[in-house]
Structure formats: C-alpha cells, structure tokens
PDB file of N, CA, C and O in Angstrom:
ATOM      1  N   UNK A   1       0.825  -1.181   0.000  1.00  0.00           N
ATOM      2  CA  UNK A   1       0.000   0.000   0.000  1.00  0.00           C
ATOM      3  C   UNK A   1       0.880   1.261   0.000  1.00  0.00           C
ATOM      4  O   UNK A   1       0.616   2.201  -0.749  1.00  0.00           O
ATOM      5  N   UNK A   2       1.901   1.278   0.820  1.00  0.00           N
ATOM      6  CA  UNK A   2       2.775   2.453   0.888  1.00  0.00           C
ATOM      7  C   UNK A   2       3.544   2.625  -0.420  1.00  0.00           C
ATOM      8  O   UNK A   2       3.666   3.741  -0.925  1.00  0.00           O
ATOM      9  N   UNK A   3       4.057   1.534  -0.967  1.00  0.00           N
ATOM     10  CA  UNK A   3       4.801   1.615  -2.229  1.00  0.00           C
ATOM     11  C   UNK A   3       3.908   2.132  -3.351  1.00  0.00           C
ATOM     12  O   UNK A   3       4.354   2.930  -4.175  1.00  0.00           O
ATOM     13  N   UNK A   4       2.668   1.694  -3.392  1.00  0.00           N
ATOM     14  CA  UNK A   4       1.732   2.164  -4.405  1.00  0.00           C
ATOM     15  C   UNK A   4       1.486   3.670  -4.248  1.00  0.00           C
ATOM     16  O   UNK A   4       1.425   4.399  -5.238  1.00  0.00           O
ATOM     17  N   UNK A   5       1.349   4.124  -3.018  1.00  0.00           N
ATOM     18  CA  UNK A   5       1.157   5.552  -2.764  1.00  0.00           C
ATOM     19  C   UNK A   5       2.390   6.348  -3.192  1.00  0.00           C
ATOM     20  O   UNK A   5       2.256   7.402  -3.813  1.00  0.00           O
ATOM     21  N   UNK A   6       3.576   5.863  -2.874  1.00  0.00           N
ATOM     22  CA  UNK A   6       4.815   6.529  -3.275  1.00  0.00           C
ATOM     23  C   UNK A   6       4.904   6.584  -4.799  1.00  0.00           C
ATOM     24  O   UNK A   6       5.262   7.612  -5.373  1.00  0.00           O
ATOM     25  N   UNK A   7       4.575   5.472  -5.441  1.00  0.00           N
ATOM     26  CA  UNK A   7       4.608   5.387  -6.901  1.00  0.00           C
ATOM     27  C   UNK A   7       3.769   6.501  -7.530  1.00  0.00           C
ATOM     28  O   UNK A   7       4.234   7.211  -8.421  1.00  0.00           O
ATOM     29  N   UNK A   8       2.549   6.645  -7.065  1.00  0.00           N
ATOM     30  CA  UNK A   8       1.645   7.641  -7.637  1.00  0.00           C
ATOM     31  C   UNK A   8       1.989   9.068  -7.208  1.00  0.00           C
ATOM     32  O   UNK A   8       1.898   9.992  -8.016  1.00  0.00           O
ATOM     33  N   UNK A   9       2.377   9.257  -5.964  1.00  0.00           N
ATOM     34  CA  UNK A   9       2.678  10.601  -5.463  1.00  0.00           C
ATOM     35  C   UNK A   9       3.868  11.232  -6.182  1.00  0.00           C
ATOM     36  O   UNK A   9       3.902  12.445  -6.387  1.00  0.00           O
ATOM     37  N   UNK A  10       4.842  10.408  -6.563  1.00  0.00           N
ATOM     38  CA  UNK A  10       6.064  10.945  -7.143  1.00  0.00           C
ATOM     39  C   UNK A  10       6.217  10.647  -8.627  1.00  0.00           C
ATOM     40  O   UNK A  10       7.288  10.857  -9.196  1.00  0.00           O
ATOM     41  N   UNK A  11       5.152  10.159  -9.258  1.00  0.00           N
ATOM     42  CA  UNK A  11       5.175   9.947 -10.706  1.00  0.00           C
ATOM     43  C   UNK A  11       6.219   8.949 -11.164  1.00  0.00           C
ATOM     44  O   UNK A  11       6.865   9.146 -12.193  1.00  0.00           O
ATOM     45  N   UNK A  12       6.386   7.883 -10.405  1.00  0.00           N
ATOM     46  CA  UNK A  12       7.395   6.877 -10.739  1.00  0.00           C
ATOM     47  C   UNK A  12       6.989   6.089 -11.987  1.00  0.00           C
ATOM     48  O   UNK A  12       5.806   5.917 -12.283  1.00  0.00           O
ATOM     49  N   UNK A  13       7.990   5.626 -12.690  1.00  0.00           N
ATOM     50  CA  UNK A  13       7.764   4.714 -13.813  1.00  0.00           C
ATOM     51  C   UNK A  13       7.890   3.266 -13.351  1.00  0.00           C
ATOM     52  O   UNK A  13       7.327   2.354 -13.957  1.00  0.00           O
ATOM     53  N   UNK A  14       8.634   3.074 -12.276  1.00  0.00           N
ATOM     54  CA  UNK A  14       8.749   1.766 -11.630  1.00  0.00           C
ATOM     55  C   UNK A  14       9.228   1.988 -10.202  1.00  0.00           C
ATOM     56  O   UNK A  14       9.657   3.086  -9.846  1.00  0.00           O
ATOM     57  N   UNK A  15       9.153   0.946  -9.394  1.00  0.00           N
ATOM     58  CA  UNK A  15       9.589   1.037  -8.001  1.00  0.00           C
ATOM     59  C   UNK A  15      10.661  -0.006  -7.733  1.00  0.00           C
ATOM     60  O   UNK A  15      10.574  -1.137  -8.211  1.00  0.00           O
ATOM     61  N   UNK A  16      11.670   0.381  -6.967  1.00  0.00           N
ATOM     62  CA  UNK A  16      12.632  -0.568  -6.431  1.00  0.00           C
ATOM     63  C   UNK A  16      12.352  -0.705  -4.942  1.00  0.00           C
ATOM     64  O   UNK A  16      12.128   0.284  -4.244  1.00  0.00           O
ATOM     65  N   UNK A  17      12.368  -1.940  -4.470  1.00  0.00           N
ATOM     66  CA  UNK A  17      12.111  -2.251  -3.068  1.00  0.00           C
ATOM     67  C   UNK A  17      13.377  -2.865  -2.480  1.00  0.00           C
ATOM     68  O   UNK A  17      14.046  -3.668  -3.132  1.00  0.00           O
ATOM     69  N   UNK A  18      13.697  -2.489  -1.262  1.00  0.00           N
ATOM     70  CA  UNK A  18      14.838  -3.079  -0.577  1.00  0.00           C
ATOM     71  C   UNK A  18      14.424  -3.351   0.864  1.00  0.00           C
ATOM     72  O   UNK A  18      14.034  -2.436   1.590  1.00  0.00           O
ATOM     73  N   UNK A  19      14.511  -4.605   1.270  1.00  0.00           N
ATOM     74  CA  UNK A  19      14.196  -5.016   2.639  1.00  0.00           C
ATOM     75  C   UNK A  19      15.499  -5.324   3.355  1.00  0.00           C
ATOM     76  O   UNK A  19      16.286  -6.155   2.901  1.00  0.00           O
ATOM     77  N   UNK A  20      15.722  -4.649   4.481  1.00  0.00           N
ATOM     78  CA  UNK A  20      16.959  -4.818   5.233  1.00  0.00           C
ATOM     79  C   UNK A  20      16.655  -5.177   6.683  1.00  0.00           C
ATOM     80  O   UNK A  20      15.574  -4.889   7.197  1.00  0.00           O
ATOM     81  N   UNK A  21      17.608  -5.796   7.316  1.00  0.00           N
ATOM     82  CA  UNK A  21      17.496  -6.115   8.728  1.00  0.00           C
ATOM     83  C   UNK A  21      18.848  -5.974   9.394  1.00  0.00           C
ATOM     84  O   UNK A  21      19.279  -6.856  10.137  1.00  0.00           O
ATOM     85  N   UNK A  22      19.504  -4.886   9.134  1.00  0.00           N
ATOM     86  CA  UNK A  22      20.851  -4.664   9.668  1.00  0.00           C
ATOM     87  C   UNK A  22      20.824  -4.274  11.138  1.00  0.00           C
ATOM     88  O   UNK A  22      19.827  -3.764  11.648  1.00  0.00           O
ATOM     89  N   UNK A  23      21.936  -4.525  11.800  1.00  0.00           N
ATOM     90  CA  UNK A  23      22.094  -4.046  13.182  1.00  0.00           C
ATOM     91  C   UNK A  23      21.104  -4.659  14.139  1.00  0.00           C
ATOM     92  O   UNK A  23      21.108  -5.869  14.365  1.00  0.00           O
ATOM     93  N   UNK A  24      20.248  -3.816  14.707  1.00  0.00           N
ATOM     94  CA  UNK A  24      19.247  -4.273  15.668  1.00  0.00           C
ATOM     95  C   UNK A  24      18.306  -5.277  15.008  1.00  0.00           C
ATOM     96  O   UNK A  24      18.195  -5.346  13.784  1.00  0.00           O
ATOM     97  N   UNK A  25      17.641  -6.042  15.851  1.00  0.00           N
ATOM     98  CA  UNK A  25      16.709  -7.043  15.346  1.00  0.00           C
ATOM     99  C   UNK A  25      15.422  -6.368  14.903  1.00  0.00           C
ATOM    100  O   UNK A  25      14.481  -6.210  15.680  1.00  0.00           O
ATOM    101  N   UNK A  26      15.403  -5.979  13.655  1.00  0.00           N
ATOM    102  CA  UNK A  26      14.213  -5.389  13.054  1.00  0.00           C
ATOM    103  C   UNK A  26      14.355  -5.448  11.537  1.00  0.00           C
ATOM    104  O   UNK A  26      15.452  -5.637  11.012  1.00  0.00           O
ATOM    105  N   UNK A  27      13.265  -5.288  10.863  1.00  0.00           N
ATOM    106  CA  UNK A  27      13.267  -5.193   9.405  1.00  0.00           C
ATOM    107  C   UNK A  27      12.776  -3.810   9.017  1.00  0.00           C
ATOM    108  O   UNK A  27      11.933  -3.225   9.696  1.00  0.00           O
ATOM    109  N   UNK A  28      13.306  -3.297   7.925  1.00  0.00           N
ATOM    110  CA  UNK A  28      12.797  -2.026   7.411  1.00  0.00           C
ATOM    111  C   UNK A  28      12.940  -2.028   5.888  1.00  0.00           C
ATOM    112  O   UNK A  28      13.787  -2.712   5.315  1.00  0.00           O
ATOM    113  N   UNK A  29      12.082  -1.240   5.271  1.00  0.00           N
ATOM    114  CA  UNK A  29      12.045  -1.148   3.817  1.00  0.00           C
ATOM    115  C   UNK A  29      12.590   0.186   3.336  1.00  0.00           C
ATOM    116  O   UNK A  29      12.435   1.216   3.992  1.00  0.00           O
ATOM    117  N   UNK A  30      13.228   0.143   2.182  1.00  0.00           N
ATOM    118  CA  UNK A  30      13.571   1.337   1.420  1.00  0.00           C
ATOM    119  C   UNK A  30      12.777   1.243   0.130  1.00  0.00           C
ATOM    120  O   UNK A  30      12.805   0.213  -0.543  1.00  0.00           O
ATOM    121  N   UNK A  31      12.075   2.304  -0.217  1.00  0.00           N
ATOM    122  CA  UNK A  31      11.299   2.364  -1.448  1.00  0.00           C
ATOM    123  C   UNK A  31      11.912   3.441  -2.332  1.00  0.00           C
ATOM    124  O   UNK A  31      12.054   4.591  -1.917  1.00  0.00           O
ATOM    125  N   UNK A  32      12.272   3.062  -3.545  1.00  0.00           N
ATOM    126  CA  UNK A  32      12.908   3.985  -4.464  1.00  0.00           C
ATOM    127  C   UNK A  32      12.017   4.184  -5.689  1.00  0.00           C
ATOM    128  O   UNK A  32      11.995   3.328  -6.574  1.00  0.00           O
ATOM    129  N   UNK A  33      11.282   5.294  -5.758  1.00  0.00           N
ATOM    130  CA  UNK A  33      10.531   5.562  -6.978  1.00  0.00           C
ATOM    131  C   UNK A  33      11.533   5.917  -8.085  1.00  0.00           C
ATOM    132  O   UNK A  33      12.377   6.796  -7.908  1.00  0.00           O
ATOM    133  N   UNK A  34      11.434   5.233  -9.213  1.00  0.00           N
ATOM    134  CA  UNK A  34      12.414   5.417 -10.283  1.00  0.00           C
ATOM    135  C   UNK A  34      11.779   5.998 -11.534  1.00  0.00           C
ATOM    136  O   UNK A  34      10.617   5.734 -11.845  1.00  0.00           O
ATOM    137  N   UNK A  35      12.558   6.788 -12.237  1.00  0.00           N
ATOM    138  CA  UNK A  35      12.165   7.364 -13.527  1.00  0.00           C
ATOM    139  C   UNK A  35      13.286   7.096 -14.512  1.00  0.00           C
ATOM    140  O   UNK A  35      14.444   6.935 -14.127  1.00  0.00           O
ATOM    141  N   UNK A  36      12.933   7.049 -15.780  1.00  0.00           N
ATOM    142  CA  UNK A  36      13.934   6.788 -16.803  1.00  0.00           C
ATOM    143  C   UNK A  36      15.060   7.807 -16.719  1.00  0.00           C
ATOM    144  O   UNK A  36      14.823   9.004 -16.556  1.00  0.00           O
ATOM    145  N   UNK A  37      16.280   7.317 -16.831  1.00  0.00           N
ATOM    146  CA  UNK A  37      17.492   8.140 -16.836  1.00  0.00           C
ATOM    147  C   UNK A  37      17.694   8.910 -15.534  1.00  0.00           C
ATOM    148  O   UNK A  37      18.335   9.961 -15.539  1.00  0.00           O
ATOM    149  N   UNK A  38      17.158   8.407 -14.416  1.00  0.00           N
ATOM    150  CA  UNK A  38      17.331   9.125 -13.145  1.00  0.00           C
ATOM    151  C   UNK A  38      18.757   9.073 -12.613  1.00  0.00           C
ATOM    152  O   UNK A  38      19.090   9.782 -11.663  1.00  0.00           O
ATOM    153  N   UNK A  39      19.599   8.241 -13.218  1.00  0.00           N
ATOM    154  CA  UNK A  39      21.011   8.224 -12.834  1.00  0.00           C
ATOM    155  C   UNK A  39      21.857   9.116 -13.741  1.00  0.00           C
ATOM    156  O   UNK A  39      23.067   9.234 -13.549  1.00  0.00           O
ATOM    157  N   UNK A  40      21.220   9.737 -14.723  1.00  0.00           N
ATOM    158  CA  UNK A  40      21.957  10.612 -15.628  1.00  0.00           C
ATOM    159  C   UNK A  40      23.044   9.864 -16.357  1.00  0.00           C
ATOM    160  O   UNK A  40      22.790   8.838 -16.988  1.00  0.00           O
ATOM    161  N   UNK A  41      24.263  10.378 -16.272  1.00  0.00           N
ATOM    162  CA  UNK A  41      25.392   9.780 -16.985  1.00  0.00           C
ATOM    163  C   UNK A  41      25.968   8.558 -16.261  1.00  0.00           C
ATOM    164  O   UNK A  41      26.892   7.919 -16.765  1.00  0.00           O
ATOM    165  N   UNK A  42      25.438   8.237 -15.106  1.00  0.00           N
ATOM    166  CA  UNK A  42      25.972   7.126 -14.318  1.00  0.00           C
ATOM    167  C   UNK A  42      25.180   5.853 -14.596  1.00  0.00           C
ATOM    168  O   UNK A  42      24.081   5.899 -15.150  1.00  0.00           O
ATOM    169  N   UNK A  43      25.744   4.736 -14.209  1.00  0.00           N
ATOM    170  CA  UNK A  43      25.063   3.473 -14.415  1.00  0.00           C
ATOM    171  C   UNK A  43      25.214   2.989 -15.843  1.00  0.00           C
ATOM    172  O   UNK A  43      26.163   3.342 -16.543  1.00  0.00           O
ATOM    173  N   UNK A  44      24.270   2.183 -16.253  1.00  0.00           N
ATOM    174  CA  UNK A  44      24.268   1.594 -17.583  1.00  0.00           C
ATOM    175  C   UNK A  44      23.277   2.374 -18.437  1.00  0.00           C
ATOM    176  O   UNK A  44      22.092   2.044 -18.464  1.00  0.00           O
ATOM    177  N   UNK A  45      23.741   3.390 -19.124  1.00  0.00           N
ATOM    178  CA  UNK A  45      22.868   4.281 -19.911  1.00  0.00           C
ATOM    179  C   UNK A  45      21.788   4.903 -19.035  1.00  0.00           C
ATOM    180  O   UNK A  45      20.626   4.982 -19.434  1.00  0.00           O
ATOM    181  N   UNK A  46      22.174   5.343 -17.839  1.00  0.00           N
ATOM    182  CA  UNK A  46      21.233   5.993 -16.919  1.00  0.00           C
ATOM    183  C   UNK A  46      20.397   5.039 -16.105  1.00  0.00           C
ATOM    184  O   UNK A  46      19.544   5.476 -15.332  1.00  0.00           O
ATOM    185  N   UNK A  47      20.619   3.744 -16.257  1.00  0.00           N
ATOM    186  CA  UNK A  47      19.843   2.747 -15.509  1.00  0.00           C
ATOM    187  C   UNK A  47      20.768   1.987 -14.566  1.00  0.00           C
ATOM    188  O   UNK A  47      21.956   1.820 -14.841  1.00  0.00           O
ATOM    189  N   UNK A  48      20.209   1.533 -13.460  1.00  0.00           N
ATOM    190  CA  UNK A  48      20.979   0.751 -12.511  1.00  0.00           C
ATOM    191  C   UNK A  48      20.533   1.052 -11.102  1.00  0.00           C
ATOM    192  O   UNK A  48      19.629   1.863 -10.897  1.00  0.00           O
ATOM    193  N   UNK A  49      21.152   0.410 -10.120  1.00  0.00           N
ATOM    194  CA  UNK A  49      20.775   0.651  -8.727  1.00  0.00           C
ATOM    195  C   UNK A  49      21.168   2.061  -8.290  1.00  0.00           C
ATOM    196  O   UNK A  49      22.126   2.644  -8.798  1.00  0.00           O
ATOM    197  N   UNK A  50      20.405   2.593  -7.339  1.00  0.00           N
ATOM    198  CA  UNK A  50      20.636   3.975  -6.903  1.00  0.00           C
ATOM    199  C   UNK A  50      22.026   4.178  -6.324  1.00  0.00           C
ATOM    200  O   UNK A  50      22.543   5.295  -6.360  1.00  0.00           O
ATOM    201  N   UNK A  51      22.643   3.139  -5.794  1.00  0.00           N
ATOM    202  CA  UNK A  51      23.968   3.317  -5.198  1.00  0.00           C
ATOM    203  C   UNK A  51      25.048   3.500  -6.271  1.00  0.00           C
ATOM    204  O   UNK A  51      26.205   3.734  -5.920  1.00  0.00           O
ATOM    205  N   UNK A  52      24.719   3.403  -7.546  1.00  0.00           N
ATOM    206  CA  UNK A  52      25.679   3.736  -8.600  1.00  0.00           C
ATOM    207  C   UNK A  52      25.812   5.244  -8.783  1.00  0.00           C
ATOM    208  O   UNK A  52      26.765   5.716  -9.403  1.00  0.00           O
ATOM    209  N   UNK A  53      24.856   6.002  -8.241  1.00  0.00           N
ATOM    210  CA  UNK A  53      24.924   7.456  -8.304  1.00  0.00           C
ATOM    211  C   UNK A  53      25.923   7.914  -7.247  1.00  0.00           C
ATOM    212  O   UNK A  53      25.845   7.441  -6.113  1.00  0.00           O
ATOM    213  N   UNK A  54      26.849   8.802  -7.558  1.00  0.00           N
ATOM    214  CA  UNK A  54      27.880   9.203  -6.582  1.00  0.00           C
ATOM    215  C   UNK A  54      27.279   9.760  -5.287  1.00  0.00           C
ATOM    216  O   UNK A  54      26.409  10.631  -5.317  1.00  0.00           O
ATOM    217  N   UNK A  55      27.751   9.251  -4.170  1.00  0.00           N
ATOM    218  CA  UNK A  55      27.252   9.661  -2.850  1.00  0.00           C
ATOM    219  C   UNK A  55      27.378  11.168  -2.635  1.00  0.00           C
ATOM    220  O   UNK A  55      26.469  11.795  -2.091  1.00  0.00           O
ATOM    221  N   UNK A  56      28.502  11.751  -3.060  1.00  0.00           N
ATOM    222  CA  UNK A  56      28.695  13.188  -2.833  1.00  0.00           C
ATOM    223  C   UNK A  56      27.667  14.017  -3.602  1.00  0.00           C
ATOM    224  O   UNK A  56      27.333  15.123  -3.178  1.00  0.00           O
ATOM    225  N   UNK A  57      27.163  13.505  -4.715  1.00  0.00           N
ATOM    226  CA  UNK A  57      26.113  14.206  -5.450  1.00  0.00           C
ATOM    227  C   UNK A  57      24.732  13.880  -4.875  1.00  0.00           C
ATOM    228  O   UNK A  57      23.863  14.747  -4.788  1.00  0.00           O
ATOM    229  N   UNK A  58      24.546  12.615  -4.483  1.00  0.00           N
ATOM    230  CA  UNK A  58      23.255  12.206  -3.933  1.00  0.00           C
ATOM    231  C   UNK A  58      22.907  13.026  -2.700  1.00  0.00           C
ATOM    232  O   UNK A  58      21.755  13.423  -2.524  1.00  0.00           O
ATOM    233  N   UNK A  59      23.883  13.279  -1.852  1.00  0.00           N
ATOM    234  CA  UNK A  59      23.641  13.974  -0.590  1.00  0.00           C
ATOM    235  C   UNK A  59      24.023  15.452  -0.635  1.00  0.00           C
ATOM    236  O   UNK A  59      24.068  16.115   0.402  1.00  0.00           O
ATOM    237  N   UNK A  60      24.296  15.966  -1.824  1.00  0.00           N
ATOM    238  CA  UNK A  60      24.628  17.374  -1.967  1.00  0.00           C
ATOM    239  C   UNK A  60      23.395  18.229  -1.663  1.00  0.00           C
ATOM    240  O   UNK A  60      22.269  17.836  -1.968  1.00  0.00           O
ATOM    241  N   UNK A  61      23.612  19.377  -1.074  1.00  0.00           N
ATOM    242  CA  UNK A  61      22.507  20.267  -0.704  1.00  0.00           C
ATOM    243  C   UNK A  61      21.640  20.655  -1.899  1.00  0.00           C
ATOM    244  O   UNK A  61      20.455  20.943  -1.731  1.00  0.00           O
ATOM    245  N   UNK A  62      22.206  20.667  -3.089  1.00  0.00           N
ATOM    246  CA  UNK A  62      21.419  21.032  -4.271  1.00  0.00           C
ATOM    247  C   UNK A  62      20.358  19.990  -4.594  1.00  0.00           C
ATOM    248  O   UNK A  62      19.423  20.276  -5.342  1.00  0.00           O
ATOM    249  N   UNK A  63      20.486  18.792  -4.045  1.00  0.00           N
ATOM    250  CA  UNK A  63      19.479  17.743  -4.242  1.00  0.00           C
ATOM    251  C   UNK A  63      18.414  17.727  -3.147  1.00  0.00           C
ATOM    252  O   UNK A  63      17.464  16.948  -3.220  1.00  0.00           O
ATOM    253  N   UNK A  64      18.565  18.570  -2.144  1.00  0.00           N
ATOM    254  CA  UNK A  64      17.586  18.625  -1.051  1.00  0.00           C
ATOM    255  C   UNK A  64      16.411  19.505  -1.476  1.00  0.00           C
ATOM    256  O   UNK A  64      16.613  20.591  -2.018  1.00  0.00           O
ATOM    257  N   UNK A  65      15.195  19.043  -1.231  1.00  0.00           N
ATOM    258  CA  UNK A  65      14.047  19.893  -1.570  1.00  0.00           C
ATOM    259  C   UNK A  65      13.985  21.100  -0.643  1.00  0.00           C
ATOM    260  O   UNK A  65      14.394  21.043   0.517  1.00  0.00           O
ATOM    261  N   UNK A  66      13.464  22.188  -1.188  1.00  0.00           N
ATOM    262  CA  UNK A  66      13.243  23.382  -0.364  1.00  0.00           C
ATOM    263  C   UNK A  66      12.105  23.065   0.605  1.00  0.00           C
ATOM    264  O   UNK A  66      11.389  22.084   0.401  1.00  0.00           O
ATOM    265  N   UNK A  67      11.922  23.862   1.642  1.00  0.00           N
ATOM    266  CA  UNK A  67      10.797  23.628   2.551  1.00  0.00           C
ATOM    267  C   UNK A  67       9.456  23.590   1.813  1.00  0.00           C
ATOM    268  O   UNK A  67       8.585  22.790   2.154  1.00  0.00           O
ATOM    269  N   UNK A  68       9.288  24.441   0.818  1.00  0.00           N
ATOM    270  CA  UNK A  68       8.041  24.461   0.047  1.00  0.00           C
ATOM    271  C   UNK A  68       7.872  23.183  -0.769  1.00  0.00           C
ATOM    272  O   UNK A  68       6.786  22.605  -0.813  1.00  0.00           O
ATOM    273  N   UNK A  69       8.957  22.745  -1.417  1.00  0.00           N
ATOM    274  CA  UNK A  69       8.911  21.506  -2.195  1.00  0.00           C
ATOM    275  C   UNK A  69       8.633  20.313  -1.296  1.00  0.00           C
ATOM    276  O   UNK A  69       7.873  19.416  -1.661  1.00  0.00           O
ATOM    277  N   UNK A  70       9.250  20.304  -0.115  1.00  0.00           N
ATOM    278  CA  UNK A  70       9.037  19.218   0.833  1.00  0.00           C
ATOM    279  C   UNK A  70       7.575  19.157   1.274  1.00  0.00           C
ATOM    280  O   UNK A  70       7.012  18.069   1.396  1.00  0.00           O
ATOM    281  N   UNK A  71       6.965  20.297   1.511  1.00  0.00           N
ATOM    282  CA  UNK A  71       5.546  20.321   1.882  1.00  0.00           C
ATOM    283  C   UNK A  71       4.677  19.771   0.760  1.00  0.00           C
ATOM    284  O   UNK A  71       3.735  19.022   1.018  1.00  0.00           O
ATOM    285  N   UNK A  72       4.984  20.136  -0.492  1.00  0.00           N
ATOM    286  CA  UNK A  72       4.236  19.608  -1.629  1.00  0.00           C
ATOM    287  C   UNK A  72       4.384  18.092  -1.719  1.00  0.00           C
ATOM    288  O   UNK A  72       3.413  17.385  -1.990  1.00  0.00           O
ATOM    289  N   UNK A  73       5.593  17.597  -1.492  1.00  0.00           N
ATOM    290  CA  UNK A  73       5.842  16.155  -1.535  1.00  0.00           C
ATOM    291  C   UNK A  73       5.062  15.444  -0.434  1.00  0.00           C
ATOM    292  O   UNK A  73       4.436  14.411  -0.672  1.00  0.00           O
ATOM    293  N   UNK A  74       5.105  16.005   0.770  1.00  0.00           N
ATOM    294  CA  UNK A  74       4.385  15.408   1.897  1.00  0.00           C
ATOM    295  C   UNK A  74       2.880  15.405   1.647  1.00  0.00           C
ATOM    296  O   UNK A  74       2.198  14.428   1.957  1.00  0.00           O
ATOM    297  N   UNK A  75       2.366  16.492   1.088  1.00  0.00           N
ATOM    298  CA  UNK A  75       0.936  16.587   0.794  1.00  0.00           C
ATOM    299  C   UNK A  75       0.525  15.558  -0.254  1.00  0.00           C
ATOM    300  O   UNK A  75      -0.501  14.893  -0.112  1.00  0.00           O
ATOM    301  N   UNK A  76       1.333  15.432  -1.306  1.00  0.00           N
ATOM    302  CA  UNK A  76       1.034  14.456  -2.363  1.00  0.00           C
ATOM    303  C   UNK A  76       1.052  13.037  -1.811  1.00  0.00           C
ATOM    304  O   UNK A  76       0.178  12.235  -2.139  1.00  0.00           O
ATOM    305  N   UNK A  77       2.034  12.721  -0.980  1.00  0.00           N
ATOM    306  CA  UNK A  77       2.119  11.374  -0.410  1.00  0.00           C
ATOM    307  C   UNK A  77       0.956  11.109   0.537  1.00  0.00           C
ATOM    308  O   UNK A  77       0.363  10.031   0.501  1.00  0.00           O
ATOM    309  N   UNK A  78       0.628  12.071   1.375  1.00  0.00           N
ATOM    310  CA  UNK A  78      -0.499  11.894   2.300  1.00  0.00           C
ATOM    311  C   UNK A  78      -1.797  11.685   1.531  1.00  0.00           C
ATOM    312  O   UNK A  78      -2.606  10.835   1.903  1.00  0.00           O
ATOM    313  N   UNK A  79      -2.002  12.445   0.472  1.00  0.00           N
ATOM    314  CA  UNK A  79      -3.212  12.295  -0.342  1.00  0.00           C
ATOM    315  C   UNK A  79      -3.293  10.867  -0.907  1.00  0.00           C
ATOM    316  O   UNK A  79      -4.355  10.246  -0.870  1.00  0.00           O
ATOM    317  N   UNK A  80      -2.185  10.356  -1.424  1.00  0.00           N
ATOM    318  CA  UNK A  80      -2.172   9.008  -1.986  1.00  0.00           C
ATOM    319  C   UNK A  80      -2.352   7.938  -0.916  1.00  0.00           C
ATOM    320  O   UNK A  80      -3.027   6.936  -1.151  1.00  0.00           O
ATOM    321  N   UNK A  81      -1.756   8.142   0.254  1.00  0.00           N
ATOM    322  CA  UNK A  81      -1.938   7.198   1.355  1.00  0.00           C
ATOM    323  C   UNK A  81      -3.399   7.196   1.824  1.00  0.00           C
ATOM    324  O   UNK A  81      -3.983   6.136   2.048  1.00  0.00           O
ATOM    325  N   UNK A  82      -3.974   8.377   1.967  1.00  0.00           N
ATOM    326  CA  UNK A  82      -5.375   8.484   2.396  1.00  0.00           C
ATOM    327  C   UNK A  82      -6.317   7.765   1.424  1.00  0.00           C
ATOM    328  O   UNK A  82      -7.275   7.120   1.851  1.00  0.00           O
ATOM    329  N   UNK A  83      -6.048   7.876   0.124  1.00  0.00           N
ATOM    330  CA  UNK A  83      -6.864   7.170  -0.884  1.00  0.00           C
ATOM    331  C   UNK A  83      -6.848   5.669  -0.627  1.00  0.00           C
ATOM    332  O   UNK A  83      -7.891   5.016  -0.663  1.00  0.00           O
ATOM    333  N   UNK A  84      -5.687   5.135  -0.375  1.00  0.00           N
ATOM    334  CA  UNK A  84      -5.552   3.687  -0.204  1.00  0.00           C
ATOM    335  C   UNK A  84      -6.110   3.204   1.132  1.00  0.00           C
ATOM    336  O   UNK A  84      -6.638   2.095   1.222  1.00  0.00           O
ATOM    337  N   UNK A  85      -5.996   4.016   2.146  1.00  0.00           N
ATOM    338  CA  UNK A  85      -6.534   3.644   3.465  1.00  0.00           C
ATOM    339  C   UNK A  85      -8.055   3.607   3.430  1.00  0.00           C
ATOM    340  O   UNK A  85      -8.676   2.762   4.075  1.00  0.00           O
ATOM    341  N   UNK A  86      -8.655   4.530   2.670  1.00  0.00           N
ATOM    342  CA  UNK A  86     -10.112   4.596   2.645  1.00  0.00           C
ATOM    343  C   UNK A  86     -10.749   3.612   1.667  1.00  0.00           C
ATOM    344  O   UNK A  86     -11.974   3.511   1.613  1.00  0.00           O
ATOM    345  N   UNK A  87      -9.947   2.889   0.898  1.00  0.00           N
ATOM    346  CA  UNK A  87     -10.498   1.907  -0.060  1.00  0.00           C
ATOM    347  C   UNK A  87     -11.035   0.691   0.648  1.00  0.00           C
ATOM    348  O   UNK A  87     -11.533  -0.231   0.002  1.00  0.00           O
TER     349      UNK A  87
END
C-alpha cells in the first residue's frame, strides 16, 4: 500500500524495493521511486541501482528539496496514502 502511494505521489515509472534487517533485530524497507534516466550519466545508460549514483552528489545540498517543495511532496504522499486507506 505504501509503495503504491509513493509510486503515484512521485510519478514513478517503476519502483525498487529493498528489505533490510541490519544491526538491531528489526526489518525495514527502502522504497525507491524510479524514472527513466534518473542516474543521468551514471550506471548503464542511466539505468541501474541507486547506489551507482555518486554519494557526494546524492547527498549534496542542491538535491535537497526546499521547505516548500518538501511540503508539496508530503501533501502528495499523504493524499495518496489516504486514498488507499479509505479503499
């Protein structure tokens, strides 16, 4: 349900799922909404796992959403989650 909401909220073309259980005894998911060529010049013609994108660019401040963009993202995700919860 959450992955479907993320998919629609962020206009993904596909989703990558990663289930981890590192460290403490727990499981957690990483959901990666993907779009064509989202790796740019990296990877295999712009395709591949997200960790092929350079860490220094991935975590660069220029990739952080502004407070306004973050609010829009949160609103879109909440709207999609609410749709699925009420079904």
